[in-house]
DRENDO-1510 file (C-alpha; in Angstrom, 1 decimal, always signed):
<recs>
REC; n; res; u; v; w
REC; 1; MET; -12.6; -14.4; +3.7 .
REC; 2; GLU; -13.1; -15.7; +7.3 .
REC; 3; LYS; -10.7; -13.0; +8.6 .
REC; 4; LEU; -12.6; -10.1; +7.0 .
REC; 5; ILE; -14.4; -7.5; +9.0 .
REC; 6; THR; -16.7; -6.0; +6.4 .
REC; 7; PHE; -17.5; -2.3; +6.6 .
REC; 8; SER; -21.1; -1.6; +7.0 .
REC; 9; ILE; -23.3; +1.3; +5.9 .
REC; 10; ASN; -23.7; +2.3; +9.6 .
REC; 11; ASP; -19.9; +2.4; +10.0 .
REC; 12; LEU; -19.8; +4.8; +7.1 .
REC; 13; ALA; -22.6; +6.9; +8.4 .
REC; 14; LYS; -20.8; +7.4; +11.7 .
REC; 15; ILE; -17.7; +8.9; +10.1 .
REC; 16; THR; -19.3; +11.0; +7.5 .
REC; 17; ASN; -19.7; +14.6; +8.4 .
REC; 18; HIS; -22.9; +15.8; +6.6 .
REC; 19; ARG; -23.2; +19.3; +5.6 .
REC; 20; SER; -26.0; +21.0; +3.9 .
REC; 21; GLY; -25.4; +21.9; +0.1 .
REC; 22; GLU; -22.5; +19.3; -0.1 .
REC; 23; ILE; -22.3; +15.6; -1.1 .
REC; 24; LYS; -19.4; +13.6; +0.7 .
REC; 25; PHE; -18.0; +10.4; -0.6 .
REC; 26; GLY; -19.4; +8.7; +2.5 .
REC; 27; GLU; -22.9; +9.4; +1.1 .
REC; 28; LYS; -22.0; +7.7; -2.1 .
REC; 29; ILE; -19.5; +5.1; -1.3 .
REC; 30; LEU; -20.8; +1.4; -1.6 .
REC; 31; THR; -20.6; -1.1; +1.3 .
REC; 32; ILE; -21.2; -4.9; +1.5 .
REC; 33; PRO; -24.9; -5.4; +2.4 .
REC; 34; LYS; -25.7; -7.5; +5.4 .
REC; 35; ASP; -25.9; -11.3; +4.7 .
REC; 36; THR; -24.3; -10.8; +1.2 .
REC; 37; ASP; -21.4; -12.6; +0.0 .
REC; 38; PRO; -18.6; -9.9; -0.4 .
REC; 39; ILE; -17.2; -11.2; -3.6 .
REC; 40; ASP; -20.5; -11.8; -5.3 .
REC; 41; PHE; -21.5; -8.2; -4.5 .
REC; 42; ILE; -18.1; -6.9; -5.8 .
REC; 43; LYS; -18.5; -8.9; -9.0 .
REC; 44; SER; -22.0; -7.5; -9.7 .
REC; 45; SER; -21.2; -3.9; -8.8 .
REC; 46; GLU; -20.3; -1.3; -11.4 .
REC; 47; ALA; -17.8; +0.4; -8.9 .
REC; 48; LYS; -14.2; +0.1; -10.2 .
REC; 49; PHE; -12.2; +0.3; -6.9 .
REC; 50; VAL; -12.3; -1.7; -3.8 .
REC; 51; LEU; -10.9; -0.4; -0.6 .
REC; 52; PHE; -9.3; -2.8; +2.0 .
REC; 53; GLY; -7.5; -2.0; +5.2 .
REC; 54; ILE; -4.8; -3.9; +7.1 .
REC; 55; PRO; -4.6; -2.5; +10.6 .
REC; 56; GLU; -1.4; -4.2; +11.7 .
REC; 57; ASP; +2.3; -3.4; +12.5 .
REC; 58; ILE; +3.5; -6.9; +13.2 .
REC; 59; GLY; +5.7; -6.8; +10.1 .
REC; 60; VAL; +7.2; -3.6; +11.4 .
REC; 61; ARG; +7.8; -5.0; +14.9 .
REC; 62; ALA; +9.5; -8.1; +13.2 .
REC; 63; ASN; +11.8; -5.7; +11.4 .
REC; 64; TYR; +12.8; -3.9; +14.6 .
REC; 65; GLY; +10.7; -0.8; +13.5 .
REC; 66; ARG; +8.5; +1.4; +15.7 .
REC; 67; PRO; +4.9; +0.2; +15.9 .
REC; 68; GLY; +2.0; +2.4; +15.0 .
REC; 69; ALA; +1.2; +1.6; +11.3 .
REC; 70; ALA; -1.9; -0.2; +12.5 .
REC; 71; SER; -3.7; +3.1; +13.0 .
REC; 72; ALA; -3.5; +4.4; +9.3 .
REC; 73; TRP; -6.7; +2.4; +8.1 .
REC; 74; GLN; -9.0; +4.1; +10.7 .
REC; 75; SER; -7.5; +7.6; +10.0 .
REC; 76; ALA; -7.7; +7.1; +6.1 .
REC; 77; ILE; -11.2; +5.7; +5.9 .
REC; 78; LYS; -12.5; +8.7; +7.9 .
REC; 79; SER; -10.8; +11.2; +5.7 .
REC; 80; ILE; -11.9; +9.4; +2.5 .
REC; 81; ALA; -15.5; +9.5; +3.6 .
REC; 82; ASN; -15.4; +13.3; +3.9 .
REC; 83; ILE; -14.0; +14.0; +0.5 .
REC; 84; GLN; -16.3; +15.9; -1.8 .
REC; 85; HIS; -18.2; +13.8; -4.5 .
REC; 86; ASN; -18.1; +15.9; -7.6 .
REC; 87; ARG; -17.2; +15.8; -11.3 .
REC; 88; PHE; -13.5; +15.3; -10.5 .
REC; 89; SER; -14.0; +12.2; -8.4 .
REC; 90; LYS; -17.1; +10.2; -7.4 .
REC; 91; GLY; -17.5; +8.2; -4.3 .
REC; 92; ASN; -19.9; +5.7; -6.0 .
REC; 93; GLN; -16.8; +4.3; -7.8 .
REC; 94; ILE; -15.5; +2.9; -4.6 .
REC; 95; ILE; -16.6; -0.2; -2.5 .
REC; 96; VAL; -15.4; -0.2; +1.0 .
REC; 97; LEU; -14.7; -4.0; +1.5 .
REC; 98; GLY; -13.6; -3.6; +5.1 .
REC; 99; GLN; -10.5; -4.7; +7.1 .
REC; 100; LEU; -8.5; -7.7; +7.9 .
REC; 101; ASN; -9.3; -9.1; +11.4 .
REC; 102; VAL; -5.9; -9.0; +13.1 .
REC; 103; LYS; -7.1; -8.3; +16.6 .
REC; 104; GLN; -5.9; -11.7; +18.0 .
REC; 105; GLU; -2.5; -11.4; +16.3 .
REC; 106; MET; -2.0; -7.8; +17.4 .
REC; 107; LYS; -2.7; -8.9; +21.0 .
REC; 108; GLU; -0.2; -11.8; +20.7 .
REC; 109; VAL; +2.6; -9.4; +19.8 .
REC; 110; GLU; +2.1; -6.9; +22.5 .
REC; 111; ASN; +4.7; -8.4; +24.7 .
REC; 112; LEU; +7.0; -10.0; +22.3 .
REC; 113; ASP; +10.6; -8.7; +22.2 .
REC; 114; PHE; +12.4; -8.5; +18.7 .
REC; 115; ASN; +15.8; -9.2; +20.5 .
REC; 116; ASP; +14.6; -12.6; +21.7 .
REC; 117; ILE; +15.2; -15.1; +19.0 .
REC; 118; ASP; +12.1; -17.2; +19.9 .
REC; 119; ASP; +10.0; -14.1; +19.9 .
REC; 120; ARG; +11.4; -13.0; +16.5 .
REC; 121; SER; +10.3; -16.4; +15.2 .
REC; 122; LYS; +6.8; -16.0; +16.5 .
REC; 123; LEU; +6.5; -12.5; +14.8 .
REC; 124; SER; +7.7; -13.9; +11.4 .
REC; 125; GLN; +5.2; -16.7; +11.8 .
REC; 126; LEU; +2.4; -14.2; +12.4 .
REC; 127; VAL; +3.4; -12.2; +9.4 .
REC; 128; GLU; +3.2; -15.4; +7.3 .
REC; 129; ALA; -0.2; -16.0; +8.4 .
REC; 130; ILE; -1.3; -12.3; +7.4 .
REC; 131; ASP; +0.4; -12.8; +4.0 .
REC; 132; LYS; -1.9; -15.8; +3.3 .
REC; 133; GLU; -5.0; -13.9; +4.2 .
REC; 134; VAL; -3.9; -10.7; +2.3 .
REC; 135; SER; -3.0; -12.6; -0.9 .
REC; 136; HIS; -6.2; -14.5; -0.9 .
REC; 137; ILE; -8.4; -11.3; -0.6 .
REC; 138; ILE; -6.3; -9.4; -3.2 .
REC; 139; CYS; -6.6; -12.3; -5.6 .
REC; 140; LYS; -10.4; -12.4; -5.2 .
REC; 141; ILE; -10.9; -8.6; -5.7 .
REC; 142; ILE; -8.7; -8.7; -9.0 .
REC; 143; GLN; -10.5; -11.9; -10.2 .
REC; 144; SER; -13.7; -10.0; -9.7 .
REC; 145; GLY; -12.4; -7.5; -12.3 .
REC; 146; LYS; -11.8; -4.7; -9.8 .
REC; 147; ILE; -8.8; -2.6; -8.6 .
REC; 148; PRO; -7.7; -3.0; -5.0 .
REC; 149; ILE; -6.6; +0.1; -3.1 .
REC; 150; VAL; -4.9; -1.3; +0.0 .
REC; 151; ILE; -4.3; +0.9; +3.1 .
REC; 152; GLY; -2.3; +0.4; +6.3 .
REC; 153; GLY; +0.0; -1.8; +7.8 .
REC; 154; GLY; +3.7; -2.4; +7.4 .
REC; 155; HIS; +5.3; -3.0; +3.9 .
REC; 156; ASN; +5.4; -6.6; +4.6 .
REC; 157; ASN; +2.0; -6.6; +3.0 .
REC; 158; ALA; +3.6; -6.0; -0.5 .
REC; 159; TYR; +4.1; -9.7; -0.4 .
REC; 160; GLY; +0.5; -10.5; -0.1 .
REC; 161; ASN; -0.5; -7.9; -2.7 .
REC; 162; ILE; +2.1; -9.2; -5.2 .
REC; 163; LYS; +1.3; -12.9; -4.6 .
REC; 164; GLY; -2.5; -12.3; -4.9 .
REC; 165; ALA; -2.3; -10.3; -8.1 .
REC; 166; ALA; +0.0; -12.8; -9.6 .
REC; 167; LEU; -2.4; -15.6; -8.7 .
REC; 168; ALA; -5.3; -13.6; -10.1 .
REC; 169; LYS; -3.4; -12.9; -13.4 .
REC; 170; GLY; -2.0; -16.4; -13.6 .
REC; 171; LYS; +1.6; -15.1; -14.0 .
REC; 172; ALA; +4.3; -13.0; -12.1 .
REC; 173; ILE; +3.7; -9.3; -12.0 .
REC; 174; ASN; +5.9; -6.2; -11.8 .
REC; 175; ALA; +6.1; -3.7; -9.0 .
REC; 176; ILE; +7.1; +0.0; -8.7 .
REC; 177; ASN; +8.0; +1.0; -5.2 .
REC; 178; PHE; +8.2; +4.7; -4.0 .
REC; 179; ASP; +10.4; +4.2; -1.0 .
REC; 180; ALA; +13.5; +5.2; +0.9 .
REC; 181; HIS; +14.3; +1.5; +1.4 .
REC; 182; SER; +14.6; -1.4; -1.0 .
REC; 183; ASP; +12.6; -3.9; +1.2 .
REC; 184; PHE; +14.7; -6.6; -0.7 .
REC; 185; ARG; +16.6; -7.8; +2.2 .
REC; 186; ILE; +17.7; -11.4; +2.9 .
REC; 187; LEU; +15.3; -14.2; +3.4 .
REC; 188; GLU; +15.5; -14.4; +7.2 .
REC; 189; GLY; +12.0; -14.9; +8.1 .
REC; 190; ARG; +9.1; -12.6; +7.1 .
REC; 191; HIS; +9.1; -9.0; +8.1 .
REC; 192; SER; +8.4; -5.6; +6.6 .
REC; 193; GLY; +12.0; -5.4; +5.0 .
REC; 194; ASN; +11.8; -8.4; +2.8 .
REC; 195; GLY; +8.4; -8.5; +1.2 .
REC; 196; PHE; +9.7; -8.0; -2.3 .
REC; 197; SER; +12.7; -10.3; -1.9 .
REC; 198; TYR; +10.3; -13.1; -0.9 .
REC; 199; ALA; +8.0; -12.4; -3.7 .
REC; 200; PHE; +10.8; -12.4; -6.1 .
REC; 201; GLU; +12.3; -15.7; -4.7 .
REC; 202; GLU; +9.0; -17.4; -4.9 .
REC; 203; GLY; +8.3; -16.5; -8.5 .
REC; 204; PHE; +5.4; -14.1; -7.9 .
REC; 205; LEU; +7.5; -10.8; -8.8 .
REC; 206; LYS; +9.0; -10.6; -12.2 .
REC; 207; LYS; +10.4; -7.0; -12.5 .
REC; 208; TYR; +10.9; -4.6; -9.6 .
REC; 209; PHE; +11.9; -0.9; -9.8 .
REC; 210; ILE; +12.6; +1.0; -6.4 .
REC; 211; PHE; +12.2; +4.7; -6.9 .
REC; 212; GLY; +14.1; +7.0; -4.7 .
REC; 213; LEU; +16.3; +4.8; -2.5 .
REC; 214; HIS; +18.3; +6.7; +0.2 .
REC; 215; GLU; +21.9; +6.0; -0.3 .
REC; 216; ASN; +22.5; +6.2; +3.5 .
REC; 217; TYR; +20.1; +3.5; +4.3 .
REC; 218; THR; +20.8; +0.9; +1.7 .
REC; 219; SER; +23.2; -1.8; +2.6 .
REC; 220; LYS; +26.1; -2.9; +0.4 .
REC; 221; SER; +24.8; -6.5; +0.5 .
REC; 222; VAL; +21.4; -5.4; -1.1 .
REC; 223; LEU; +23.1; -3.1; -3.6 .
REC; 224; ASP; +25.4; -6.2; -4.6 .
REC; 225; ILE; +22.4; -8.5; -4.8 .
REC; 226; ILE; +20.5; -6.0; -7.1 .
REC; 227; LYS; +23.6; -5.6; -9.3 .
REC; 228; LYS; +23.6; -9.3; -10.1 .
REC; 229; ILE; +20.0; -9.3; -11.2 .
REC; 230; GLU; +19.6; -5.7; -12.8 .
REC; 231; ASP; +17.8; -7.2; -15.8 .
REC; 232; ARG; +14.9; -7.7; -13.3 .
REC; 233; VAL; +15.5; -5.4; -10.4 .
REC; 234; ARG; +16.5; -1.7; -10.8 .
REC; 235; TYR; +16.5; +1.5; -8.9 .
REC; 236; ASN; +17.4; +5.1; -8.7 .
REC; 237; THR; +18.3; +7.1; -5.5 .
REC; 238; TYR; +16.6; +10.2; -4.1 .
REC; 239; ASP; +20.1; +11.7; -3.6 .
REC; 240; SER; +20.9; +11.3; -7.3 .
REC; 241; VAL; +17.6; +12.9; -8.4 .
REC; 242; ASN; +16.9; +15.7; -5.9 .
REC; 243; ILE; +20.3; +16.4; -4.2 .
REC; 244; ARG; +22.9; +16.0; -6.9 .
REC; 245; LYS; +20.6; +16.7; -9.8 .
REC; 246; GLU; +22.3; +14.0; -11.9 .
REC; 247; LYS; +18.8; +12.7; -13.0 .
REC; 248; ASP; +15.5; +14.3; -13.7 .
REC; 249; PHE; +12.5; +13.3; -11.7 .
REC; 250; ASN; +10.2; +13.2; -14.7 .
REC; 251; LEU; +12.6; +11.4; -16.9 .
REC; 252; GLU; +13.2; +8.8; -14.1 .
REC; 253; MET; +9.5; +8.1; -14.0 .
REC; 254; VAL; +9.5; +7.5; -17.7 .
REC; 255; THR; +12.5; +5.1; -17.4 .
REC; 256; ALA; +10.8; +3.2; -14.5 .
REC; 257; LEU; +7.6; +2.9; -16.4 .
REC; 258; ASP; +9.4; +1.6; -19.6 .
REC; 259; PHE; +10.9; -1.1; -17.3 .
REC; 260; ILE; +7.7; -2.5; -15.8 .
REC; 261; LYS; +4.7; -1.4; -18.2 .
REC; 262; ASN; +4.6; -4.5; -20.3 .
REC; 263; ASP; +3.1; -6.7; -17.7 .
REC; 264; PRO; +0.5; -6.0; -14.9 .
REC; 265; PHE; +2.2; -4.1; -12.1 .
REC; 266; GLY; +1.5; -3.0; -8.6 .
REC; 267; ILE; +2.1; +0.6; -7.4 .
REC; 268; GLU; +3.6; +0.4; -3.8 .
REC; 269; ILE; +3.7; +3.7; -1.7 .
REC; 270; ASP; +5.8; +3.8; +1.5 .
REC; 271; LEU; +5.0; +6.9; +3.4 .
REC; 272; ASP; +8.2; +6.9; +5.1 .
REC; 273; ALA; +9.8; +8.3; +2.0 .
REC; 274; ILE; +8.1; +11.7; +2.6 .
REC; 275; PRO; +9.8; +14.0; +5.2 .
REC; 276; ASN; +8.1; +14.4; +8.7 .
REC; 277; ILE; +5.4; +12.0; +8.0 .
REC; 278; ALA; +4.8; +9.9; +11.2 .
REC; 279; SER; +6.0; +6.3; +10.2 .
REC; 280; SER; +8.1; +3.5; +11.6 .
REC; 281; ALA; +11.2; +4.9; +9.9 .
REC; 282; MET; +10.5; +8.6; +9.8 .
REC; 283; THR; +12.7; +10.8; +7.6 .
REC; 284; LEU; +13.7; +14.4; +7.6 .
REC; 285; SER; +14.9; +14.4; +4.0 .
REC; 286; GLY; +13.0; +13.0; +1.0 .
REC; 287; PHE; +10.5; +13.7; -1.9 .
REC; 288; SER; +7.7; +16.1; -1.4 .
REC; 289; ILE; +4.1; +15.3; -1.2 .
REC; 290; GLU; +3.5; +17.0; -4.6 .
REC; 291; GLU; +6.2; +14.7; -6.1 .
REC; 292; LEU; +4.5; +11.7; -4.6 .
REC; 293; ARG; +1.1; +12.7; -5.9 .
REC; 294; GLN; +2.6; +13.3; -9.5 .
REC; 295; PHE; +4.2; +10.0; -9.3 .
REC; 296; ILE; +0.8; +8.1; -8.4 .
REC; 297; SER; -0.8; +10.1; -11.2 .
REC; 298; PHE; +1.8; +9.1; -13.7 .
REC; 299; PHE; +1.8; +5.4; -13.0 .
REC; 300; ALA; -1.8; +4.9; -12.5 .
REC; 301; LYS; -2.4; +6.2; -16.1 .
REC; 302; ASN; -1.3; +3.0; -17.5 .
REC; 303; ARG; -3.8; +0.2; -18.0 .
REC; 304; ASN; -1.4; -2.3; -16.6 .
REC; 305; ALA; -1.6; -0.7; -13.2 .
REC; 306; THR; -3.2; -3.4; -11.2 .
REC; 307; TYR; -3.5; -2.2; -7.5 .
REC; 308; LEU; -2.3; +0.6; -5.2 .
REC; 309; HIS; -0.8; +0.0; -1.7 .
REC; 310; ILE; -0.1; +2.9; +0.7 .
REC; 311; CYS; +1.6; +1.7; +3.8 .
REC; 312; GLU; +3.8; +2.7; +6.8 .
REC; 313; GLY; +1.9; +5.7; +7.8 .
REC; 314; ALA; +1.6; +5.7; +11.5 .
REC; 315; PRO; -1.0; +8.4; +12.8 .
REC; 316; ASP; -0.4; +7.1; +16.4 .
REC; 317; LEU; +3.2; +8.2; +16.2 .
REC; 318; GLY; +2.4; +11.8; +15.3 .
REC; 319; GLU; +1.4; +14.8; +17.3 .
REC; 320; ASP; -2.3; +14.5; +18.4 .
REC; 321; LYS; -3.3; +17.7; +16.6 .
REC; 322; ASN; -1.8; +16.7; +13.4 .
REC; 323; SER; -2.4; +12.8; +13.4 .
REC; 324; HIS; -5.4; +13.2; +11.1 .
REC; 325; LEU; -3.3; +14.8; +8.4 .
REC; 326; ILE; -1.9; +11.3; +7.5 .
REC; 327; GLY; -5.4; +10.3; +6.7 .
REC; 328; LYS; -6.0; +13.3; +4.7 .
REC; 329; LEU; -2.8; +12.8; +2.8 .
REC; 330; ILE; -3.9; +9.2; +2.0 .
REC; 331; GLY; -7.2; +10.6; +0.8 .
REC; 332; TYR; -5.4; +12.8; -1.8 .
REC; 333; LEU; -3.3; +9.8; -3.0 .
REC; 334; VAL; -6.4; +7.5; -3.4 .
REC; 335; THR; -8.2; +10.2; -5.5 .
REC; 336; ASP; -5.1; +10.9; -7.5 .
REC; 337; PHE; -5.0; +7.2; -8.3 .
REC; 338; MET; -8.7; +7.2; -9.2 .
REC; 339; LYS; -8.5; +10.1; -11.4 .
REC; 340; ALA; -5.6; +8.8; -13.3 .
REC; 341; GLN; -7.3; +5.5; -13.8 .
REC; 342; ASN; -10.5; +7.0; -14.9 .
REC; 343; SER; -8.4; +9.1; -17.7 .
REC; 344; ILE; -7.4; +5.9; -19.4 .
REC; 345; VAL; -9.2; +5.5; -22.8 .
REC; 346; PRO; -11.0; +2.2; -23.1 .
</recs>
């Protein structure tokens, strides 16, 4: 946990807007006390969820995407701190662990050029280093009996989430990915486009369902690979569900859940699947925010749901007046996940 920057009660106080007659999440959320081992505190706490931020966009840069995803964590935690604590969702169910310390790595990539083969290799090596840290932290959280909610960074971090969860569970896990892209590309060095293929190849990912692939942005080679392993990797397309109406959104969720539900599974959310959300691969066409919220609520109601990962949102790429809205959206998704998890009958 050397690369962890813990989130203090003072950090929380600075971002919580107090208002008379109201109780905000920021007044109830738990933080790691000073001079306390984070894992010991997590284990002894009655809180169910652990918030963890990854403020990087190195994997996105390594995938020739637009940087900016590093800013999502700061935007999200500020919004989450100002959600109302009430009978629908309670702030004291959350421990804010903190964020991964990637300051040095982010500094190193400032002047790297994806088009330079040596620089591309350096980018991939930095992603691998982040992979190790993420998988270690996720493993420790799950071993402590808690549910990680991971925010920020590129979709390269799916690999660390999956590996960490698999190590904690002692077996390969499944994943459902709400995404316009498969992120199942060739093993050409780590980046945000091959987190799932690396996790699959290395035996950490058992079954994988991609929900809402965009037909225009999925290569023939990826489709051919998936066809050969369709007993373990399946998908539907956004076009078939919402454009041609060949498939029903709700029935597709049932189909996807049936595919993954018999083992622990991670819920992966790529915000570039939502139209007009500032991200590394912004889209004009896609599922609505309401559909995404329904998706999270549906899958989180299953007791095998092991973690939630919300990535690729890039407030820094949005218009200044609207940049805070990505944090607000993430806040909705986090509480939808919590409410669904809390509805599971013991």
